[in-house]
C-alpha positions in Angstrom: -3.9 2.5 -24.5 -1.6 0.6 -21.9 0.8 -0.3 -24.8 1.2 3.6 -25.5 1.4 4.9 -22.2 4.3 2.3 -21.5 6.0 3.0 -24.8 5.9 7.1 -23.6 7.4 5.8 -20.5 10.3 3.8 -21.8 11.2 6.7 -24.4 11.3 8.9 -21.8 13.7 6.7 -19.3 16.0 5.6 -22.4 17.2 9.1 -23.0 18.6 9.5 -19.6 19.8 5.8 -18.9 23.2 7.1 -19.0 23.2 9.7 -16.1 25.1 8.9 -13.2 23.2 7.0 -10.1 21.9 3.8 -10.0 18.5 1.8 -9.2 17.7 -0.2 -6.1 15.6 -3.1 -5.1 12.6 -2.5 -2.7 12.1 -3.6 1.0 9.4 -5.7 1.8 6.0 -4.5 2.3 3.7 -6.4 5.1 5.8 -9.3 5.1 8.9 -8.6 7.5 7.4 -7.1 10.6 10.4 -6.2 12.7 12.3 -4.7 9.6 9.5 -2.7 8.6 9.0 -1.5 12.3 12.7 -0.2 12.5 12.4 1.7 9.3 9.6 3.5 10.4 10.9 4.5 13.9 14.0 5.7 11.1 11.7 8.0 9.3 9.9 9.0 12.1 13.3 11.0 13.9 15.3 11.9 10.8 14.8 15.0 9.3 13.5 16.3 6.0 12.6 12.4 5.3 9.2 11.6 5.3 8.3 9.0 2.3 4.7 8.5 2.0 4.7 5.9 -0.5 5.7 2.4 -0.3 7.5 -0.4 -0.6 10.8 1.6 0.2 13.7 1.7 -1.8 16.7 0.1 -0.1 19.4 2.6 -1.3 16.9 5.6 0.1 16.6 4.0 3.4 20.2 3.3 3.7 20.9 6.9 2.9 18.8 8.1 5.5 20.1 5.4 8.1 23.5 7.5 8.0 21.8 10.5 9.2 21.0 9.2 12.4 24.0 7.4 13.1 25.0 9.3 16.4 21.9 10.3 17.5 20.1 7.0 17.9 23.4 4.7 17.6 21.3 1.7 18.8 18.7 2.0 15.9 21.4 2.7 13.3 23.4 -0.8 14.3 20.2 -2.8 14.5 18.7 -1.6 11.3 22.1 -1.6 9.5 22.4 -5.1 10.5 19.0 -6.0 9.0 18.9 -3.8 5.4 22.4 -5.3 4.7 21.0 -8.0 2.8 19.2 -5.3 0.6 22.2 -3.2 -0.5 24.3 -5.8 -2.0 24.6 -6.4 -5.3 22.7 -9.9 -4.7 21.2 -11.8 -2.0 18.4 -13.9 -0.9 16.1 -11.4 1.4 13.3 -13.7 2.4 12.5 -17.1 3.4 10.1 -18.1 5.7 7.4 -20.7 6.3 3.9 -20.4 8.5 1.8 -23.1 9.5 -1.8 -21.6 10.9 -5.1 -22.9 11.7 -8.3 -20.7 11.8 -12.1 -20.5 12.3 -14.6 -18.9 10.5 -13.3 -17.3 7.2 -12.4 -13.8 7.1 -9.9 -11.4 5.3 -6.5 -10.9 6.9 -6.0 -7.0 6.7 -3.8 -6.0 3.7 -2.8 -9.5 3.2 -3.6 -9.6 -0.6 -7.0 -11.4 -0.3 -5.5 -14.3 2.3 -8.1 -15.2 5.2 -7.8 -17.1 8.4 -8.4 -20.3 6.6 -5.2 -20.1 4.9 -2.7 -22.8 6.7 0.2 -22.9 5.0 2.3 -20.1 3.7 5.6 -19.8 1.9 7.4 -16.5 1.6 10.8 -16.0 -0.6 12.6 -13.1 -1.9 15.4 -12.4 -3.8 17.1 -9.9 -6.0 20.4 -9.3 -8.4 21.9 -5.9 -9.7 23.6 -6.2 -12.9 25.7 -3.2 -12.9 24.1 0.7 -11.7 21.2 0.5 -14.1 19.5 -2.7 -14.4 18.3 -5.2 -11.9 15.7 -8.0 -11.2 13.8 -9.2 -8.3 11.7 -12.4 -7.5 9.5 -12.2 -4.3 6.2 -14.0 -3.6 3.7 -15.7 -1.1 2.9 -19.3 -2.0 0.0 -21.3 -0.1 -2.0 -24.0 -0.5 -4.4 -22.4 -3.2 -2.4 -20.0 -5.2 0.9 -17.9 -5.6 0.7 -14.5 -5.1 3.8 -12.3 -6.3 4.9 -9.2 -4.5 7.8 -7.2 -5.7 8.8 -9.5 -8.8 10.2 -7.3 -11.2 12.7 -6.1 -13.6 13.9 -2.5 -12.9 16.2 -0.3 -14.8 17.1 3.4 -15.0 19.1 5.6 -12.7 18.7 7.6 -9.1 15.9 9.6 -10.8 14.2 7.6 -12.8 13.6 4.1 -12.1 11.5 1.5 -14.2 9.7 -1.4 -13.0 8.0 -3.7 -15.2 6.2 -6.7 -13.5 4.5 -7.3 -10.1 5.2 -4.2 -7.9 3.2 -2.9 -5.3 1.9 0.2 -4.5 0.8 1.9 -1.0 0.0 5.6 -1.3 -0.5 6.9 2.0 1.7 7.9 5.2 -0.7 5.4 7.1 0.9 2.0 8.5 -2.3 0.0 9.0 -4.4 1.0 5.9 -4.7 3.2 3.1 -7.6 4.9 1.5 -6.5 5.0 -2.0 -4.3 2.1 -2.5 -2.7 -0.9 -0.2 -1.9 -4.4 0.0 -5.5 -5.5 0.6 -5.9 -6.8 -2.8 -3.5 -8.8 -4.9 -0.7 -7.5 -6.6 -1.3 -6.8 -10.8 1.6 -6.7 -13.4 2.1 -2.9 -13.9 4.7 -0.8 -15.5 6.1 2.1 -12.8 8.6 4.8 -13.0 9.7 6.7 -9.7 12.9 8.2 -8.3 15.6 6.4 -5.8 17.1 9.6 -4.8 15.0 12.7 -3.7 15.1 15.8 -6.2 16.3 19.1 -4.9 16.6 20.4 -1.2 12.7 19.9 -1.3 13.1 15.8 -1.4 10.7 15.6 -3.9 9.7 12.0 -4.8 7.2 11.0 -7.5 5.9 7.3 -8.4 3.6 6.8 -11.4 2.2 3.3 -12.5 -0.2 2.1 -15.0 -2.0 -1.6 -14.5 -4.7 -3.5 -15.5 -7.3 -4.9 -13.1 -9.3 -8.3 -12.7 -12.3 -9.0 -14.7 -15.0 -7.0 -13.6 -18.6 -8.6 -13.6 -20.2 -5.5 -15.5 -18.7 -2.5 -17.0 -21.5 0.4 -18.5 -22.0 0.0 -21.7 -24.6 2.9 -22.5 -25.3 6.0 -21.3 -26.1 7.0 -17.6 -29.6 6.5 -17.0 -31.8 7.1 -14.2 -33.5 3.8 -14.6 -31.1 1.1 -13.3 -33.1 -1.5 -15.5 -32.3 0.5 -18.6 -28.3 0.2 -18.1 -26.3 -2.1 -20.2 -23.1 -3.9 -18.8 -20.8 -6.0 -20.3 -17.6 -7.7 -18.3 -14.3 -6.3 -18.6 -10.9 -5.2 -17.1 -10.6 -2.2 -16.7 -6.8 0.0 -16.5 -5.6 1.6 -13.0 -3.4 4.5 -13.3 -1.8 5.8 -9.9 0.5 8.8 -9.5 2.1 10.2 -6.3 4.2 12.9 -5.6 5.5 14.6 -2.0 8.0 17.3 -1.4 9.1 18.7 2.1 8.2 21.9 3.1 10.3 22.1 6.0 12.7 19.4 7.6 9.7 18.7 9.5 6.6 19.3 7.3 6.0 16.8 4.2 3.2 17.2 1.9 2.0 14.8 -0.5 -0.5 14.5 -3.3 -1.8 11.2 -4.6 -4.3 10.2 -7.6 -6.1 6.9 -9.2 -7.9 7.1 -12.4 -9.9 3.8 -13.1 -10.8 4.0 -16.5 -11.8 1.9 -20.0 -12.3 -1.9 -20.2 -14.7 -4.0 -21.8 -16.8 -2.2 -23.8 -15.5 1.1 -23.2 -13.0 3.0 -25.5 -10.5 5.3 -24.1 -8.0 7.3 -26.3 -5.0 9.0 -25.0 -6.9 12.6 -25.5 -9.7 11.0 -23.2 -7.1 10.2 -20.8 -5.2 13.8 -20.8 -8.6 15.4 -20.3 -9.7 13.5 -17.5 -6.6 13.9 -15.9 -6.3 17.5 -16.0 -10.2 18.6 -16.0 -11.5 15.7 -13.8 -14.8 17.6 -12.7 -15.6 17.9 -16.7 -15.2 13.8 -17.2 -16.5 12.4 -14.3 -20.4 12.0 -13.0 -21.6 13.0 -16.3 -25.5 13.3 -16.1 -27.7 11.2 -18.9 -28.3 14.8 -20.5 -24.8 16.0 -20.7 -23.7 14.0 -23.8 -24.9 11.7 -26.4 -21.4 10.4 -26.0 -21.2 6.8 -24.4 -17.7 7.1 -23.6 -17.3 10.7 -22.2 -17.3 9.8 -18.8 -13.5 8.5 -18.4 -14.1 6.2 -15.3 -13.8 7.0 -11.7 -11.1 8.8 -9.9 -10.0 9.0 -6.2 -7.4 11.7 -4.8 -6.0 12.5 -1.8 -3.5 15.2 0.1 -1.9 14.2 3.0 0.8 15.8 5.5 3.3 14.4 8.2 4.8 16.6 10.7 7.6 15.4 13.0 9.2 16.8 16.2 10.1 16.2 19.6 8.4 17.4 22.9 10.0 16.8 26.2 12.7 14.6 24.4 9.5 12.3 23.1 10.1 12.6 19.5 6.4 12.1 17.7 5.2 12.1 14.3 1.7 13.5 13.4 -0.1 12.6 9.7 -3.5 13.1 8.3 -4.9 12.5 5.1 -8.2 13.8 3.3 -9.1 11.6 0.3 -11.9 12.4 -2.7 -13.8 10.8 -4.9 -13.9 13.1 -8.1 -14.1 16.2 -6.1 -14.1 17.7 -3.0 -17.2 18.8 -1.1 -20.9 17.5 -1.3 -22.5 15.0 0.9 -20.7 11.9 0.3 -17.5 10.2 -1.1 -14.9 11.9 0.8 -12.7 10.1 3.6 -10.8 11.9 6.5 -7.9 10.2 8.5 -5.4 11.0 11.0 -2.7 9.3 12.9 0.2 9.5 16.0 3.4 7.4 16.2 5.5 7.9 18.9 8.5 5.7 17.6 10.3 6.1 21.4 8.3 6.2 24.2 10.8 4.5 26.3 14.1 2.5 24.5 12.0 -0.3 24.1 8.2 0.5 23.3 6.5 2.4 20.5 3.2 3.4 20.1 0.8 4.3 16.8 -2.9 5.6 16.6 -4.7 6.0 13.6 -8.3 6.8 12.8 -10.0 6.8 9.5 -13.5 8.3 8.6 -15.5 7.9 5.1 -18.8 8.6 3.8 -21.5 6.4 1.9 -20.3 5.0 -1.4 -16.7 4.9 -0.8 -15.0 2.4 -3.3 -18.3 2.3 -5.4 -18.8 3.6 -9.0 -21.8 3.5 -11.4 -19.4 2.7 -14.3 -17.9 -0.4 -12.6 -20.2 -2.9 -10.7 -17.4 -4.2 -8.6 -16.3 -0.3 -7.5 -12.5 -0.5 -7.1 -12.1 -3.8 -6.5 -9.2 -6.5 -8.0 -10.2 -10.1 -7.4 -13.2 -9.1 -5.4 -11.1 -7.2 -2.7 -11.1 -3.3 -2.3 -7.8 -1.8 -3.6 -7.6 0.3 -0.8 -8.8 0.6 3.1 -9.2 -3.3 4.3 -12.6 -2.3 6.2 -13.9 -1.6 2.5 -14.0 -5.5 2.5 -16.2 -5.5 5.6 -19.8 -5.1 4.9 -22.2 -6.8 2.1 -20.9 -6.7 -1.1 -22.8 -3.9 -2.6 -23.5 -2.0 0.5 -20.8 0.6 0.4 -21.8 2.2 3.6 -20.4 5.0 5.7 -17.9 3.7 8.2 -15.0 4.6 11.0 -12.0 2.6 12.1 -9.6 2.9 14.5 -6.1 1.3 15.2 -4.0 0.7 18.1 -0.3 -0.3 17.4 2.2 -1.4 20.4 5.4 -2.8 19.9 7.8 -3.9 22.8 11.2 -4.8 22.3 11.8 -7.1 25.4 15.5 -7.7 24.7 18.0 -8.0 22.0 16.5 -11.3 20.8 12.8 -11.0 21.6 10.1 -8.5 20.2 6.1 -8.5 21.0 4.0 -6.7 18.7 0.3 -5.9 19.2 -2.4 -4.5 17.0 -5.9 -3.7 18.1 -8.5 -2.6 15.4 -12.3 -1.4 15.6 -14.7 -0.9 12.9 -18.2 0.5 12.8 -20.3 0.4 9.8 -22.8 3.3 9.9 -25.9 1.1 9.8 -27.9 -1.1 12.1 -27.2 -4.1 9.9 -23.7 -4.5 11.2 -22.1 -4.5 14.7 -19.1 -2.9 15.8 -16.1 -5.3 15.0 -13.0 -5.7 17.3 -9.9 -7.4 16.0 -6.6 -8.0 18.3 -3.2 -9.5 16.5 -0.4 -10.2 18.3 3.0 -11.4 17.0 6.1 -12.6 19.2 9.2 -13.3 17.4 12.4 -14.7 19.0 15.8 -14.8 17.3 18.2 -17.9 17.8 21.6 -17.6 19.2 22.7 -20.7 16.9 20.6 -21.6 13.6 18.8 -25.1 14.1 18.2 -26.7 10.7 18.7 -23.4 8.8 16.1 -21.7 11.0 17.5 -18.2 12.5 14.3 -17.0 14.3 10.7 -18.2 14.9 7.7 -16.4 16.1 4.2 -17.0 17.2 1.0 -14.8 15.7 -2.4 -14.8 16.9 -5.1 -12.6 15.1 -8.9 -12.8 16.5 -12.0 -11.3 16.9 -15.5 -10.1 16.2 -16.3 -9.2 12.9 -19.3 -6.7 11.6 -21.8 -9.6 11.5 -21.3 -10.5 15.3 -19.3 -13.7 14.1 -16.1 -14.6 16.0 -12.8 -15.7 14.1 -9.2 -16.5 15.2 -6.2 -18.1 14.0 -3.0 -19.3 15.5 0.4 -19.4 13.3 4.1 -20.4 14.0 6.6 -19.1 11.7 10.1 -20.2 11.1 12.6 -17.9 9.2 15.3 -18.9 7.5 17.0 -15.6 6.5 
C-alpha cells in the first residue's frame, strides 16, 4: 500500500519538476523557542498569511516577513537576523547542548517522548540546497537513550509541490501548546510528504499530505467486531497513517483549514487502494461497522480523525490580536462522545516587550481510542496528538479539559523570559487536577565564549494527575 501511494506521488511531482520556483528547508519545530515565538508574532500581524500547519518552510516565512518591514521594523530586523541561516544555499542551523536533572519521571509536552529523567540532550541541524529543485537536511536530537530524527529529509520539486522523503514532522493545528490531531508529542516516523512552498492563488491555498507507518501495536483486530471482547482476536502489527491538511484565506483576516487523519491496515488487516479511496471519500460507511453489517473482516478501514479550524486576526485599540478555534471529530460529527473543542487567543504585542497566549481544549470520552487498535492513536507508546492524552492510565481514555497560558517577556535586546502555565482536569475521580509551570530564560552573549553564543536556564515542574510532584532543571548552551 505504501509503495503504491509513494509511486503515485512521485509520478505527480516528476511531471512538474521543471516548473519555475524552488524548494525550501524547514524552520525548527519545538526546538528553537525564541525563533518560533518571533515567527508567531509575524504571522499574527501580517495580512492574509495564516499558516495552520507546521513546520514552517523558511522561504515562505521570509516572503511574509517582507510585508511587515515598515509597520513592525524591530520585529522585521530581529527576525531577519535569526532566519537568515535558513535562506542560504547551505548552513548549520541548530547546535545546542542541554544538561538537566529531574525527579519523578514524566513526559515533557511535545518533546517526542522525552521525560524529566532525560539528563543530556544534544540538538543539531544543517541543510544544503543543490540548485532550486533539490535539497537535503539533517536535524535531530540525541540523548543518553536514543537518537530522535526530526527534520532529516531529502526534498525535491518546485514551489507548488515539494516532495519530502524521510523523518519529517507534521503539526496539524493553529494551536501552539497542543494539537488534537497531530503534534510532536510522539516520536517522528519516516514518511513521504508533499506540500506547497508558495501559496496558491490570491486565496493563499496551502496543502500538506503524507503517509507513514507507525510503530508496532501490541494488538490489531484480526476478526470482525463482536460484542463479546473475549471473542475478539488480535495480532501485533504496524498500522499506516495518512494525513491531509489544507487551508485557504477567506478574507485578509480570516483563514479556514481542514485536516484529516486515517489510521489503517497493519498486521492481519489487508487494505487495497480501493478500500483506501472508499474510506477517504465515504468515511461514515467504512468506520464503526457493527458485527451484523458485513461478513468481510477487513471492510472497516481503521480509524479516522478530522478537524475544521479557523484563525482570525485584527487590531483593537491599536493592539493586534489573533483568535482561533478548532472542532475535532472522530469518524463523524455529533453523538455523545469522540468530539473535541478548542479555542485560543494570542496577543502578540501587549506592549513592545510582552506577548500573551491563552489556549483551552475540551474532549470527550474515548478520544485516541479505537476498537481495532489496542494502542489507539499512538506511536511508541505516546499519543500522536494532544500531550494531555498521555496523562491518564494507559487504557483509560477519559474525557478531559486542558488550559494553558503563555507569557513572553523580552527583557532587553539580549535577554528574554518565556513562561508557560498549564492545567489539566481528567473527568474522573481517579485523578487530581494537574498543574505545570515551565520557565525559560535566555541570554545572548556579547562575545562568544568557547563557541557558545547564548545560554539559557529552563525549569519545568508541578503536580501530575496522580498527585505526584515533579521537577526538572536544565542549562542550555547554544553554539549557533
